[in-house]
C-alpha positions in Angstrom: 0.0 0.0 0.0 1.2 3.5 -0.8 -0.2 7.0 -0.3 0.7 9.8 -2.6 0.4 13.4 -1.5 0.8 15.0 -4.9 2.2 18.4 -3.9 4.1 17.5 -0.7 6.8 20.2 -0.5 9.0 17.9 1.7 9.6 15.5 -1.2 13.2 15.6 -2.5 12.2 14.3 -5.9 10.7 16.1 -8.8 7.1 15.5 -10.2 6.0 13.6 -13.3 3.1 15.5 -14.8 0.8 13.7 -17.3 -0.3 16.4 -19.6 -3.2 15.8 -22.1 -2.9 17.6 -25.5 -5.7 18.6 -27.9 -7.0 15.8 -30.2 -7.5 18.3 -33.0 -8.6 21.8 -31.9 -5.8 23.7 -30.2 -8.3 25.8 -28.3 -9.0 22.7 -26.2 -5.6 23.1 -24.5 -6.2 24.1 -20.8 -4.5 27.1 -19.1 -3.1 24.7 -16.5 -1.6 22.4 -19.2 0.2 25.3 -20.9 1.5 26.6 -17.5 2.9 23.1 -16.7 4.6 22.8 -20.0 6.1 26.3 -19.6 7.3 25.6 -16.1 8.6 22.1 -16.5 12.3 21.4 -16.7 11.8 18.9 -19.5 9.0 17.6 -21.8 9.0 13.9 -22.6 7.2 13.7 -26.0 6.0 10.9 -28.1 7.0 12.8 -31.3 9.1 15.8 -30.6 8.5 17.3 -34.1 4.7 17.0 -33.6 4.8 18.4 -30.1 7.1 21.3 -31.2 4.2 22.7 -33.3 2.0 22.7 -30.1 4.8 24.4 -28.1 5.4 27.0 -30.8 1.6 27.8 -30.8 1.6 28.5 -27.0 5.1 30.0 -26.9 6.6 27.2 -24.8 10.4 27.2 -24.7 10.9 24.1 -22.6 13.4 21.6 -24.0 12.0 18.2 -25.2 13.2 14.6 -25.1 11.7 11.8 -27.1 9.8 9.1 -25.3 7.8 6.6 -27.3 7.0 2.9 -27.4 10.3 2.0 -29.1 12.7 3.6 -26.6 11.1 3.0 -23.2 13.8 0.6 -22.1 16.6 3.1 -22.5 14.6 6.3 -21.7 12.8 5.3 -18.5 16.0 4.9 -16.4 17.2 8.3 -17.7 13.9 10.0 -16.9 13.8 8.4 -13.4 17.3 9.7 -12.7 16.3 13.2 -13.7 13.2 13.1 -11.5 15.3 11.9 -8.6 17.6 14.9 -9.1 14.5 17.1 -8.5 13.6 17.9 -12.1 10.0 18.4 -13.1 9.0 16.4 -16.2 5.8 16.8 -18.3 4.9 13.8 -20.4 2.8 14.2 -23.5 1.6 12.0 -26.3 0.8 13.2 -29.8 -2.8 13.8 -28.9 -5.1 13.2 -26.0 -4.3 11.5 -22.7 -0.9 9.9 -22.1 -1.1 6.1 -21.4 -4.6 5.8 -23.1 -3.6 3.9 -26.3 -0.4 6.0 -26.2 3.0 5.7 -24.4 3.3 6.6 -20.7 2.1 3.7 -18.6 5.5 2.1 -18.1 6.9 5.4 -16.9 4.1 5.9 -14.5 4.7 2.4 -13.0 8.4 3.1 -12.7 7.8 6.4 -10.9 5.4 4.8 -8.5 7.9 2.0 -7.7 10.5 4.7 -6.9 8.0 6.8 -4.8 8.1 9.7 -7.3 4.8 11.6 -7.5 2.7 11.2 -10.6 0.2 14.1 -11.2 -2.4 13.8 -13.9 -4.0 16.8 -15.6 -7.6 16.6 -17.0 -8.0 17.2 -20.7 -9.0 16.0 -24.1 -9.8 12.3 -24.6 -11.2 11.0 -27.9 -13.1 8.0 -26.5 -15.1 10.0 -24.0 -15.7 12.9 -26.4 -17.1 10.4 -28.9 -19.2 8.5 -26.4 -21.2 11.5 -25.1 -22.3 12.5 -28.6 -22.8 9.0 -29.9 -26.4 8.7 -28.7 -25.6 5.3 -27.2 -25.8 4.7 -23.4 -22.8 6.6 -21.9 -22.6 4.3 -18.8 -21.5 1.8 -18.1 -18.9 1.8 -20.9 -16.0 -0.5 -21.8 -13.0 1.2 -23.3 -11.0 -1.2 -25.5 -8.9 1.0 -27.7 -7.3 -0.6 -30.8 -8.2 -4.1 -31.7 -5.6 -6.5 -33.1 -4.4 -5.7 -36.6 -4.4 -9.5 -37.4 -7.8 -10.5 -38.8 -8.1 -13.9 -37.0 -7.0 -12.4 -33.7 -9.3 -9.4 -34.2 -12.3 -11.7 -34.8 -11.4 -13.6 -31.6 -11.2 -10.4 -29.6 -14.6 -9.2 -30.8 -16.2 -12.6 -30.2 -14.9 -12.4 -26.6 -16.7 -9.0 -26.3 -19.9 -10.3 -27.9 -21.9 -10.6 -24.6 -20.7 -7.5 -22.9 -23.6 -5.3 -21.8 -21.5 -2.2 -21.6 -21.3 0.3 -24.5 -17.9 -0.4 -26.1 -15.3 2.1 -27.3 -12.7 1.3 -30.0 -10.1 3.4 -31.9 -9.3 2.7 -35.5 -7.1 4.1 -38.3 -8.8 5.0 -41.6 -7.0 2.4 -43.7 -8.2 -0.4 -41.4 -11.8 0.8 -40.7 -13.6 -1.2 -43.4 -12.0 -4.5 -42.3 -12.7 -3.8 -38.7 -16.3 -2.9 -39.4 -16.8 -6.1 -41.4 -15.4 -8.2 -38.5 -17.7 -6.3 -36.0 -20.7 -7.0 -38.3 -19.7 -10.7 -38.6 -19.2 -11.3 -34.9 -21.8 -9.1 -33.4 -24.6 -9.1 -36.0 -25.9 -6.4 -38.3 -28.6 -5.1 -36.0 -26.2 -3.9 -33.3 -26.3 -0.2 -32.9 -23.1 1.9 -33.4 -21.6 5.2 -34.2 -18.5 6.2 -36.2 -17.0 9.4 -34.8 -14.5 11.0 -37.2 -12.0 13.9 -37.0 -13.3 14.9 -33.5 -13.0 18.6 -32.6 -11.6 19.4 -36.1 -13.3 21.2 -39.0 -14.5 18.0 -40.7 -15.9 16.4 -37.5 -18.6 13.9 -38.4 -20.8 11.4 -36.6 -22.4 8.5 -38.5 -25.0 6.7 -36.4 -26.9 3.5 -37.2 -26.8 -0.3 -37.2 -23.6 -2.2 -38.1 -25.3 -3.1 -41.4 -25.8 0.6 -42.1 -22.3 1.6 -40.9 -20.7 -1.0 -43.1 -22.7 0.2 -46.1 -21.6 3.7 -45.4 -17.9 2.7 -45.2 -18.1 0.8 -48.4 -19.6 3.7 -50.3 -17.5 6.5 -48.9 -13.9 7.6 -49.2 -12.5 6.9 -45.7 -10.5 9.8 -44.2 -9.4 10.8 -40.7 -9.0 9.0 -37.4 -12.1 7.2 -36.0 -13.6 6.3 -32.7 -16.1 3.4 -33.0 -18.8 3.2 -30.4 -20.8 0.0 -30.3 -23.9 -0.6 -28.1 -23.7 -3.4 -25.5 -25.6 -6.7 -25.7 -28.8 -6.4 -23.8 -29.6 -10.1 -24.5 -26.4 -11.9 -23.8 -26.1 -15.6 -24.6 -26.3 -17.9 -21.6 -23.9 -20.8 -21.9 -26.1 -23.7 -21.0 -23.1 -26.0 -20.9 -21.3 -24.0 -18.2 -21.9 -25.9 -14.9 -20.8 -22.9 -12.9 -23.3 -20.5 -14.5 -25.3 -18.7 -11.8 -23.3 -20.3 -8.9 -21.9 -18.2 -6.0 -18.2 -18.3 -5.2 -18.8 -20.7 -2.4 -20.9 -23.0 -4.6 -18.2 -22.9 -7.2 -15.6 -24.1 -4.7 -18.1 -26.9 -3.6 -18.6 -27.9 -7.2 -14.8 -28.5 -7.7 -14.6 -30.3 -4.4 -17.5 -32.6 -5.4 -15.7 -33.3 -8.6 -12.6 -34.6 -6.9 -10.4 -31.6 -6.1 -8.9 -31.0 -2.6 -10.3 -28.0 -0.9 -7.2 -25.9 -1.4 -7.0 -26.8 -5.1 -10.7 -26.0 -5.5 -10.1 -22.6 -3.9 -7.1 -22.0 -6.1 -9.1 -22.9 -9.2 -11.9 -20.5 -8.4 -9.4 -17.7 -7.6 -7.8 -18.2 -11.0 -11.2 -18.3 -12.7 -12.1 -14.9 -11.2 -8.6 -13.4 -11.4 -8.5 -12.9 -7.6 -5.9 -13.8 -5.0 -6.3 -17.2 -3.5 -6.4 -15.7 0.0 -9.5 -13.7 -0.9 -11.4 -16.8 -1.9 -10.0 -18.8 1.0 -11.2 -16.2 3.5 -14.6 -16.0 1.9 -15.1 -19.7 1.7 -14.1 -20.2 5.3 -15.9 -17.1 6.5 -12.8 -15.5 7.8 -13.3 -11.7 8.4 
């Protein structure tokens, strides 16, 4: 367990700020984000050339260092060292929230392990922006990001999501949109409601709302341009797997089921813990009514 007091003046280390940047419209940059970029000792950017355009627009003179998915192994120790020296670092991706389908998570984890404060700033996010204008239920939602680029793996991923009741959020590049929509149609059915959200916050922002049948028809009759957020409605009539003997059983009943089928108590508890991605001790305490 760890407690972070984000602005503890007694800390000898610097702070890692996670700074969202606009997803299209530069007017979406917050005053606070600009101030942090101006006052930071260093900006860790996914693409320094792209970020320089943003810095020039807001007259930010802070030096940059590249930090992207291909240099994390070498860059993280360097950034951690600078933070331990007391430097303030602002981390940005090309657009939107750092760590959300963008670099940043590994650096956050490394900072937490070294007891370096990580301070997030609120700001632009394509997924949430698309969701609230999609017309589909905004909550609960399930953010997935980019599906696999490999067709077979993508179909398997979508099939795993088929029974989710939550509204689902995906990102997709323009050159892969048609294939992804075809797989969504094949795995989820043509009647499933969805929305294609294109070029968010930009001049050519566009929302295409309809069934997956209609969205596929649109994609196949239109020149596809711009980055897309795909919003898909959840399944309000999920399939019930009649062959699953654990369907509808409580945790305790699931443990009893495995015991009745020959597993020792501890092995049955271990199996249920694995099934639910929980620690064995949690299931053990519940099953034995240990408070």
